[in-house]
N, CA, C and O atoms as CSV, one atom per row, in Angstrom:
chain,resi,resn,atom,element,x,y,z
A,1,UNK,N,N,-33.962,-7.024,-8.354
A,1,UNK,CA,C,-33.454,-5.773,-8.981
A,1,UNK,C,C,-32.027,-5.514,-8.498
A,1,UNK,O,O,-31.195,-5.078,-9.294
A,2,UNK,N,N,-31.713,-5.763,-7.231
A,2,UNK,CA,C,-30.346,-5.452,-6.719
A,2,UNK,C,C,-29.333,-6.392,-7.361
A,2,UNK,O,O,-28.179,-6.035,-7.598
A,3,UNK,N,N,-29.824,-7.656,-7.644
A,3,UNK,CA,C,-28.865,-8.603,-8.274
A,3,UNK,C,C,-28.610,-8.206,-9.660
A,3,UNK,O,O,-27.563,-8.569,-10.197
A,4,UNK,N,N,-29.493,-7.473,-10.309
A,4,UNK,CA,C,-29.366,-7.012,-11.759
A,4,UNK,C,C,-28.289,-5.852,-11.722
A,4,UNK,O,O,-27.430,-5.767,-12.601
A,5,UNK,N,N,-28.372,-4.974,-10.678
A,5,UNK,CA,C,-27.318,-4.007,-10.647
A,5,UNK,C,C,-25.947,-4.535,-10.340
A,5,UNK,O,O,-24.956,-4.066,-10.899
A,6,UNK,N,N,-25.878,-5.490,-9.475
A,6,UNK,CA,C,-24.552,-6.127,-9.131
A,6,UNK,C,C,-24.089,-6.789,-10.407
A,6,UNK,O,O,-22.901,-6.735,-10.725
A,7,UNK,N,N,-24.981,-7.408,-11.145
A,7,UNK,CA,C,-24.475,-8.175,-12.435
A,7,UNK,C,C,-23.926,-7.093,-13.409
A,7,UNK,O,O,-22.917,-7.344,-14.067
A,8,UNK,N,N,-24.508,-6.003,-13.508
A,8,UNK,CA,C,-24.098,-4.858,-14.391
A,8,UNK,C,C,-22.700,-4.251,-13.935
A,8,UNK,O,O,-21.813,-3.945,-14.732
A,9,UNK,N,N,-22.620,-4.126,-12.689
A,9,UNK,CA,C,-21.352,-3.626,-12.109
A,9,UNK,C,C,-20.205,-4.355,-12.319
A,9,UNK,O,O,-19.108,-3.797,-12.322
A,10,UNK,N,N,-20.345,-5.688,-12.518
A,10,UNK,CA,C,-19.229,-6.596,-12.788
A,10,UNK,C,C,-18.814,-6.608,-14.308
A,10,UNK,O,O,-17.851,-7.256,-14.717
A,11,UNK,N,N,-19.579,-5.880,-15.062
A,11,UNK,CA,C,-19.195,-5.875,-16.400
A,11,UNK,C,C,-18.204,-4.628,-16.744
A,11,UNK,O,O,-18.122,-3.636,-16.019
A,12,UNK,N,N,-17.542,-4.790,-17.819
A,12,UNK,CA,C,-16.623,-3.629,-18.149
A,12,UNK,C,C,-17.385,-2.662,-19.117
A,12,UNK,O,O,-18.410,-3.042,-19.682
A,13,UNK,N,N,-16.889,-1.451,-19.293
A,13,UNK,CA,C,-17.571,-0.453,-20.078
A,13,UNK,C,C,-18.037,-0.895,-21.461
A,13,UNK,O,O,-19.090,-0.459,-21.927
A,14,UNK,N,N,-17.304,-1.712,-22.089
A,14,UNK,CA,C,-17.549,-2.114,-23.475
A,14,UNK,C,C,-18.770,-3.074,-23.430
A,14,UNK,O,O,-19.645,-2.983,-24.291
A,15,UNK,N,N,-18.835,-3.979,-22.447
A,15,UNK,CA,C,-19.930,-4.904,-22.184
A,15,UNK,C,C,-21.172,-4.113,-21.761
A,15,UNK,O,O,-22.291,-4.519,-22.078
A,16,UNK,N,N,-21.012,-3.085,-21.112
A,16,UNK,CA,C,-22.234,-2.277,-20.743
A,16,UNK,C,C,-22.752,-1.404,-21.948
A,16,UNK,O,O,-23.932,-1.057,-22.011
A,17,UNK,N,N,-21.904,-1.095,-22.815
A,17,UNK,CA,C,-22.392,-0.385,-23.983
A,17,UNK,C,C,-23.183,-1.371,-24.893
A,17,UNK,O,O,-24.230,-1.051,-25.457
A,18,UNK,N,N,-22.638,-2.514,-24.985
A,18,UNK,CA,C,-23.421,-3.625,-25.807
A,18,UNK,C,C,-24.660,-3.895,-25.120
A,18,UNK,O,O,-25.664,-4.027,-25.819
A,19,UNK,N,N,-24.761,-4.001,-23.845
A,19,UNK,CA,C,-25.997,-4.271,-23.126
A,19,UNK,C,C,-27.019,-3.121,-23.333
A,19,UNK,O,O,-28.209,-3.377,-23.516
A,20,UNK,N,N,-26.543,-1.852,-23.302
A,20,UNK,CA,C,-27.322,-0.739,-23.558
A,20,UNK,C,C,-27.978,-0.717,-25.012
A,20,UNK,O,O,-29.136,-0.344,-25.198
A,21,UNK,N,N,-27.170,-1.130,-25.971
A,21,UNK,CA,C,-27.639,-1.163,-27.317
A,21,UNK,C,C,-28.803,-2.271,-27.418
A,21,UNK,O,O,-29.849,-2.036,-28.023
A,22,UNK,N,N,-28.569,-3.369,-26.846
A,22,UNK,CA,C,-29.521,-4.392,-26.853
A,22,UNK,C,C,-30.838,-4.015,-26.110
A,22,UNK,O,O,-31.930,-4.354,-26.566
A,23,UNK,N,N,-30.712,-3.327,-24.990
A,23,UNK,CA,C,-31.894,-2.773,-24.211
A,23,UNK,C,C,-32.652,-1.779,-25.232
A,23,UNK,O,O,-33.859,-1.899,-25.439
A,24,UNK,N,N,-31.912,-0.849,-25.819
A,24,UNK,CA,C,-32.542,0.119,-26.669
A,24,UNK,C,C,-33.290,-0.522,-27.879
A,24,UNK,O,O,-34.372,-0.066,-28.248
A,25,UNK,N,N,-32.715,-1.555,-28.470
A,25,UNK,CA,C,-33.371,-2.290,-29.481
A,25,UNK,C,C,-34.596,-2.980,-28.964
A,25,UNK,O,O,-35.617,-3.002,-29.651
A,26,UNK,N,N,-34.543,-3.537,-27.800
A,26,UNK,CA,C,-35.742,-4.203,-27.221
A,26,UNK,C,C,-36.803,-3.184,-26.836
A,26,UNK,O,O,-37.994,-3.469,-26.962
A,27,UNK,N,N,-36.411,-2.018,-26.378
A,27,UNK,CA,C,-37.340,-0.965,-26.120
A,27,UNK,C,C,-38.080,-0.539,-27.408
A,27,UNK,O,O,-39.299,-0.367,-27.419
A,28,UNK,N,N,-37.321,-0.383,-28.453
A,28,UNK,CA,C,-37.958,0.015,-29.796
A,28,UNK,C,C,-38.892,-1.022,-30.239
A,28,UNK,O,O,-39.970,-0.696,-30.735
A,29,UNK,N,N,-38.547,-2.276,-30.092
A,29,UNK,CA,C,-39.503,-3.463,-30.435
A,29,UNK,C,C,-40.817,-3.426,-29.726
A,29,UNK,O,O,-41.914,-3.597,-30.257
A,30,UNK,N,N,-40.559,-3.161,-28.354
A,30,UNK,CA,C,-41.786,-3.102,-27.501
A,30,UNK,C,C,-42.677,-1.872,-27.752
A,30,UNK,O,O,-43.903,-1.957,-27.680
A,31,UNK,N,N,-42.032,-0.718,-28.050
A,31,UNK,CA,C,-42.714,0.437,-28.435
A,31,UNK,C,C,-43.572,0.204,-29.694
A,31,UNK,O,O,-44.723,0.638,-29.755
A,32,UNK,N,N,-42.990,-0.496,-30.711
A,32,UNK,CA,C,-43.679,-0.813,-31.977
A,32,UNK,C,C,-44.901,-1.721,-31.664
A,32,UNK,O,O,-46.013,-1.499,-32.142
A,33,UNK,N,N,-44.624,-2.758,-30.830
A,33,UNK,CA,C,-45.725,-3.674,-30.550
A,33,UNK,C,C,-46.819,-2.875,-29.804
A,33,UNK,O,O,-47.994,-3.142,-30.055
A,34,UNK,N,N,-46.527,-1.953,-28.938
A,34,UNK,CA,C,-47.434,-1.280,-28.255
A,34,UNK,C,C,-48.311,-0.376,-29.094
A,34,UNK,O,O,-49.515,-0.239,-28.874
A,35,UNK,N,N,-47.611,0.275,-30.129
A,35,UNK,CA,C,-48.273,1.196,-31.104
A,35,UNK,C,C,-49.259,0.446,-31.914
A,35,UNK,O,O,-50.321,0.975,-32.241
A,36,UNK,N,N,-48.923,-0.883,-32.283
A,36,UNK,CA,C,-49.813,-1.652,-33.146
A,36,UNK,C,C,-50.705,-2.585,-32.282
A,36,UNK,O,O,-51.259,-3.561,-32.788
A,37,UNK,N,N,-50.824,-2.288,-31.058
A,37,UNK,CA,C,-51.601,-3.036,-30.039
A,37,UNK,C,C,-51.404,-4.470,-30.037
A,37,UNK,O,O,-52.375,-5.211,-29.880
A,38,UNK,N,N,-50.155,-4.959,-30.207
A,38,UNK,CA,C,-49.824,-6.267,-30.131
A,38,UNK,C,C,-49.135,-6.655,-28.791
A,38,UNK,O,O,-48.843,-7.824,-28.537
A,39,UNK,N,N,-48.900,-5.671,-27.987
A,39,UNK,CA,C,-48.180,-5.864,-26.728
A,39,UNK,C,C,-49.239,-6.228,-25.665
A,39,UNK,O,O,-50.115,-5.407,-25.394
A,40,UNK,N,N,-49.191,-7.396,-25.071
A,40,UNK,CA,C,-50.125,-7.787,-24.063
A,40,UNK,C,C,-49.760,-7.336,-22.622
A,40,UNK,O,O,-50.640,-6.972,-21.841
A,41,UNK,N,N,-48.395,-7.369,-22.273
A,41,UNK,CA,C,-47.977,-6.875,-21.016
A,41,UNK,C,C,-47.145,-5.568,-21.166
A,41,UNK,O,O,-45.966,-5.532,-21.518
A,42,UNK,N,N,-47.936,-4.486,-20.845
A,42,UNK,CA,C,-47.448,-3.235,-21.036
A,42,UNK,C,C,-46.431,-2.883,-19.939
A,42,UNK,O,O,-45.726,-1.883,-20.083
A,43,UNK,N,N,-46.326,-3.642,-18.873
A,43,UNK,CA,C,-45.333,-3.362,-17.886
A,43,UNK,C,C,-43.860,-3.563,-18.297
A,43,UNK,O,O,-42.913,-3.083,-17.674
A,44,UNK,N,N,-43.760,-4.340,-19.433
A,44,UNK,CA,C,-42.424,-4.604,-20.000
A,44,UNK,C,C,-41.787,-3.347,-20.333
A,44,UNK,O,O,-40.576,-3.205,-20.161
A,45,UNK,N,N,-42.575,-2.352,-20.832
A,45,UNK,CA,C,-41.979,-1.054,-21.276
A,45,UNK,C,C,-41.333,-0.352,-20.120
A,45,UNK,O,O,-40.231,0.177,-20.269
A,46,UNK,N,N,-41.977,-0.324,-18.957
A,46,UNK,CA,C,-41.361,0.437,-17.835
A,46,UNK,C,C,-40.221,-0.337,-17.305
A,46,UNK,O,O,-39.267,0.265,-16.813
A,47,UNK,N,N,-40.249,-1.702,-17.371
A,47,UNK,CA,C,-39.039,-2.491,-16.806
A,47,UNK,C,C,-37.850,-2.223,-17.739
A,47,UNK,O,O,-36.748,-2.004,-17.236
A,48,UNK,N,N,-38.011,-2.227,-19.060
A,48,UNK,CA,C,-36.919,-1.980,-19.918
A,48,UNK,C,C,-36.392,-0.547,-19.763
A,48,UNK,O,O,-35.181,-0.334,-19.825
A,49,UNK,N,N,-37.336,0.503,-19.550
A,49,UNK,CA,C,-36.907,1.813,-19.335
A,49,UNK,C,C,-35.987,1.879,-18.055
A,49,UNK,O,O,-34.945,2.535,-18.050
A,50,UNK,N,N,-36.425,1.183,-17.008
A,50,UNK,CA,C,-35.644,1.196,-15.814
A,50,UNK,C,C,-34.239,0.494,-15.978
A,50,UNK,O,O,-33.240,0.893,-15.380
A,51,UNK,N,N,-34.246,-0.551,-16.809
A,51,UNK,CA,C,-32.979,-1.390,-17.039
A,51,UNK,C,C,-32.044,-0.410,-17.844
A,51,UNK,O,O,-30.835,-0.404,-17.609
A,52,UNK,N,N,-32.572,0.376,-18.743
A,52,UNK,CA,C,-31.762,1.361,-19.532
A,52,UNK,C,C,-31.156,2.410,-18.679
A,52,UNK,O,O,-30.016,2.839,-18.851
A,53,UNK,N,N,-32.007,2.822,-17.708
A,53,UNK,CA,C,-31.514,4.002,-16.834
A,53,UNK,C,C,-30.440,3.307,-15.897
A,53,UNK,O,O,-29.388,3.902,-15.663
A,54,UNK,N,N,-30.663,2.194,-15.418
A,54,UNK,CA,C,-29.704,1.497,-14.519
A,54,UNK,C,C,-28.346,1.290,-15.246
A,54,UNK,O,O,-27.276,1.503,-14.677
A,55,UNK,N,N,-28.438,0.879,-16.483
A,55,UNK,CA,C,-27.180,0.663,-17.285
A,55,UNK,C,C,-26.467,1.917,-17.529
A,55,UNK,O,O,-25.243,1.972,-17.408
A,56,UNK,N,N,-27.229,3.006,-17.894
A,56,UNK,CA,C,-26.627,4.289,-18.134
A,56,UNK,C,C,-25.998,4.891,-16.903
A,56,UNK,O,O,-24.952,5.534,-16.990
A,57,UNK,N,N,-26.658,4.681,-15.686
A,57,UNK,CA,C,-26.089,5.138,-14.447
A,57,UNK,C,C,-24.711,4.436,-14.058
A,57,UNK,O,O,-23.756,5.082,-13.627
A,58,UNK,N,N,-24.696,3.161,-14.234
A,58,UNK,CA,C,-23.464,2.418,-13.931
A,58,UNK,C,C,-22.453,2.755,-14.932
A,58,UNK,O,O,-21.284,2.805,-14.552
A,59,UNK,N,N,-22.740,2.999,-16.189
A,59,UNK,CA,C,-21.744,3.500,-17.097
A,59,UNK,C,C,-21.114,4.791,-16.852
A,59,UNK,O,O,-19.922,4.950,-17.111
A,60,UNK,N,N,-21.930,5.847,-16.306
A,60,UNK,CA,C,-21.408,6.993,-15.973
A,60,UNK,C,C,-20.550,6.991,-14.721
A,60,UNK,O,O,-19.589,7.746,-14.570
A,61,UNK,N,N,-20.980,6.051,-13.788
A,61,UNK,CA,C,-20.154,5.865,-12.577
A,61,UNK,C,C,-18.737,5.317,-12.857
A,61,UNK,O,O,-17.756,5.703,-12.222
A,62,UNK,N,N,-18.685,4.432,-13.805
A,62,UNK,CA,C,-17.533,3.769,-14.208
A,62,UNK,C,C,-16.684,4.814,-14.956
A,62,UNK,O,O,-15.463,4.823,-14.805
A,63,UNK,N,N,-17.289,5.670,-15.737
A,63,UNK,CA,C,-16.535,6.779,-16.427
A,63,UNK,C,C,-15.947,7.810,-15.397
A,63,UNK,O,O,-14.812,8.254,-15.569
A,64,UNK,N,N,-16.633,8.149,-14.446
A,64,UNK,CA,C,-16.145,9.013,-13.365
A,64,UNK,C,C,-15.028,8.387,-12.567
A,64,UNK,O,O,-14.162,9.126,-12.097
A,65,UNK,N,N,-14.979,7.099,-12.379
A,65,UNK,CA,C,-13.918,6.376,-11.653
A,65,UNK,C,C,-12.644,6.378,-12.468
A,65,UNK,O,O,-11.568,6.350,-11.871
A,66,UNK,N,N,-12.687,6.410,-13.765
A,66,UNK,CA,C,-11.481,6.286,-14.592
A,66,UNK,C,C,-10.835,7.618,-14.689
A,66,UNK,O,O,-9.799,7.756,-15.339
């Protein structure tokens, strides 16, 4: 997990926005799979949600630094 945060901190805000969009699309896909009972590993939902929160946190930290 810590390596994921370090990886995100090395990206610029534009790359972080792109990463956030990809994560939100992935979350939508997982939610649809879960709703239609096609998702076998439901822990993926919480992992994606944490990644989204991590990305948003780093984005706001970079915005405050600027």
